N, C-alpha and C positions, 0 to 999 in steps of 0.2 A: 619491136613493132608488132610481132605476132601476139604478144601479151596484151598490148593496147587494144587490138582488134577484138580479141576474146573478151576482154573486160567491157568494151563498148557494147558488144553483142549481148553479153550477160546483163548489162545495165538496161538496155532497150527491152530485153525480154522481161526483166523484173518490173520495169515501169508499166509495160503493157499488161502484165499479170495483175498488178495493183489496180490499174484502171478498170480492167475487166471484173475484178472482184468487187470494186466499188459500184460499178454499174449493176452487177447482179444483185448486190445488197439493196440498192435503190429500187430496183425492179421488184424485189420481194416485198419491200415495205410499201411500195405503191400498190401492189396487188392486194395487200391487206386493206388499204384505204379505198381501193376501188369498190369494195363491198358496199359502201355508203352511196355510191353514185346513182343518179337517176331521180325520178320524181316519186314521192311517197305520200300515202294517206295515213294519217295518224289518229288513233283512238287513244285518248289520254284520260287518266283518272288521277286526281289529286286527293290523296287520303287525308283525313283530319290531322292537323298538326298546329303548331303555334301560329304559323303564318296563314294557314287556311283552316280555321276551326271546323268548317263543314266540308263534307265530301263534294268535290266538283268534277263534273265530266264534260269533256268537249272533244271536238275533232278538229283536225287541221291538215295542212299540206306542207310539204317541204320539197325543195329542189336542191340537189347536191351536184356541184360541178367543180372541175379542176380550175384553179386560177394561178397566177404568178408562174406561168410556164411549167405547170405540172409539179410545183413544189409545195402546194397547199391546196386544200379544197374548202369550198364555202358551202354551208347549208343556209338557205333562206327559208325560214320557218314562218308560216302564217296561221294564226288561229282563226277558226270560222266564227267564233262567238263575237269577237270585237275587231277582227281584221288586224290585230297587232302583228308586227313583224319582229322577229328575232333573228340573229345571225350567229352561226357557230363556224369557227375556222379550225381546221385540223391539218396536222402535218407530221411527218417523221423528222426528228431532229437527231442527226448523227452525232452531235456533240454530247447529248445526254443519253444516247443510245436508247431512245424511246419516243413515244408519240406525245404530242402536245395538242390541247384543245382550249380555245378561248370562246366564251359565250358572251353575247351582248344583247341586252334588251334596252328599252327606253330608260329604265331606272337602274339597272344593275349590269355588272360584268363579272366574269369568273374565269379562273385559269385552272386547268387540270393537266396532270401528267398521266399518260396511259401506258399499259403494257398488254400485248396481244398474246393470247393463249390459242395456238393453232389447233390443239386437240379438242378444245371445247367450243371453238369459234366465238370466243368472247374477248372483248376489250374491257379491261378494268381501268377506269379513270379515277385517279385520286385528286380530290380538291386540294388546291394549294392555298393555305390561309395566309393572309398578309397582316395578321395581328388582331383579327376580330374574335378569335377563339372558336371558330367554326371548323368542324370536321365534316368530311363528306366524301361521297363516291358516286360515280355513275358506272353502271355495268350495261354494256351493249352485248346482247347475245343474239347471234344470227342463227335462226332456227330453220332457215332454208335460203335458197337463192334470192327469193323475193320477199322475205319476212325477217324482221328482227324485233326484239323486245329491249326496251331500255328501262332501267330502274334508277331513280335518282333519290338519294337520301342525304340530307344535311342535318347536323345536330349542333346545338350550342355547347359551350364548355361544360355545362352541367349534365350533358347527355340527353337533353330534351330534344325531341324531333321538331325541327324547324320546317322541314319540307320533305314530303314523301310522295313521289310521282311515279306512276307506271305508264309506260307507252307501249302500244302495239303498232308497228309500222308495216305496211304492205306496199310493195312497189306498184305504182300505177303506170309508169313508163320505163322502158328499158334504160340501162346504163348508156352513158355516152362517154367515150374516152377522151 
């Protein structure tokens, strides 16, 4: 009987340790994603490329908030030129032990897998190609509590630049948890 009690206590302790570790991991991943929360003003430059032969500049706004009971956050991005809206969804996926991002516009969607570098405050997103022969990446670099830069680069299978965009984002309203 004594052995059963000891084994039961050990099992309960082990389970609580596993749950505590999982919660701590989730909290650490959410802390990374919390960097994007709030309202942002964006200054954007699209450099000459196949899809945009001439340099284009515009500004816009975005609002980032948690959705789906804190399992994902959504960015609603609006351009000031034509008032077009785009959406980006980001989350941590424990199955792939990494971050995921989906982007949606009126005409296109894309999927990226990201990895966070705590030392440089940078998220590197790798574009996932579904057969079109496109390679690409997005790099989000947080330069301060209320500032971050994004670079987006997509190339075709010949290595020609399809899209090259530089974003400068400044928080206009504080984070909301």
